[in-house]
N, C-alpha and C positions, 0 to 999 in steps of 0.2 A: 227796239232797244232804247231809242231816244226818249220815248214816253216813260219808261221805267226810271231812267236817270232824272228826268224832270220831276217825277214824283218824289224821288229821294231828296233832291235839292230843294224842293218846295216845302219840305217838312218844317213845321214851326219849331222854334227854339224850345227845348224842354224846360219846364219850370221845376225847380227844386224848392219845395215849401219847407220852411223851418217853423215848427210849432213848439211853443213852450208855455209853461205855467208861470214863468218869470220873464226875464229879458230876452232869452234866446241866444245869449252870448256863447254858451258852451257848444250848442249845435252849430252856430254860425262859424265858429273856429274850425270844427271838423268838416263841415260842408265846404267851406272856402279852401281848406287844405286839399280836399278831394278834387274839387273843381279846378284847382291850379294845375292838376296833372293833364288837363285838356287845353285845347286852344282857347284863346281869349274870346269871350262872348259865346261860348258853345252852349252855355246854360244861363237861364235867368234864375236868380235866387230871390225868393220872397219870404220875409220873416213876419210871422204873426205871433206876437207876444201876449203875455198875460191871459192865457186861456185857462179858465178854471172849471169848465164843465163841458160835457158833450154837446150841449145845445150851441155853444159858441162855435165849435168845429162844424156842426151841421149847418148852422146859418152861414158861416163863412164859405163853405164849399157850395151851398145852394146858390149863393150869389156870385161866386168867382170861378167855379170849376168849369172848364171847357173839356169835355170828354174827347174831343178831337185833338187836343194838344197833349203831347206826352208829358208826364209829371211823376214825381215821387215826393214822399213826405219823410222828413227826418225830424224826430221829436225827442224832447227831454222833459218828461213829466215825472214829478216826484211821487205822485200817488199811483200805486199799482193798479187800483181799480179803474181809475181814469185812463191809464195807459191801455188797459184791455178794452174798455168801451170804445176808445178812439180807434184802436186797431180794427175792431169789428166793423165800425162805421166806414173806415177807409177800405177795408176788404169788400164790404158790401158795394161800394162805389167802384171797385176795381182799381184802386189807387195803391201802388206798392208803398210800403212804409218801413222805416228802420227806426227801432227804439235804440237811441244812443246811450241812454242812462240805465235802464232797467237791468240788463245783463251784468253791467259792472257792479251795481248795487247788490245784486244777488250773490256774485262771487265774493265780494267783501264781507257780506253778511255771513256767508258760509265759513269763511276763513276766521272771522273774529268771534262768531257765535252771538253777535249783537243783532238786534233788529234795527233797521234803518229808521230814521226820524220822519221821513217823508216830508221834510220841511222844504217849502218852496223857496228858491233862491238861497239855499243853504251855503253855497260857495261864497256868497257876499256877506255872510254874518261876520261880525268882528270877532276875532279870536283873542 
C-alpha cells in the first residue's frame, strides 16, 4: 500500500501549456482562472506566444515535451486551418488540448451570419 501512495505523491506537477498566435493573454486569463480553483502550485503554466505555423509547435514539443510528465494544451488560434493542424499534432503525441477560441467564434458567426476575420491579436486592435 505504501508503494502506491509513494507513486501518487512522486507524480510530477502537471504542465498547462498556453499556445497562441498572438500574446496568449486570452488563454492565460482562462487558464489562470481555472487553476485558481486548485491548490497553489498544483500546476505549472507555460505560455508560448507568437506561433504562426505548425512547424513552430512541432519544434517546441520536440525540444520540450516530456511524455512522462502530465500536461495539457490550451490554445487560441485565429486561423481555423492552423487550429486543426495543431490539434492533429497534439492528438498524435497524446497531448490533450482545448481550443478556447474556435467554438466561440463559430457560435458568433452562426448568430451574426458574418464570417470571422481570422485576424491575429484582433482583441488588441484599436476601435
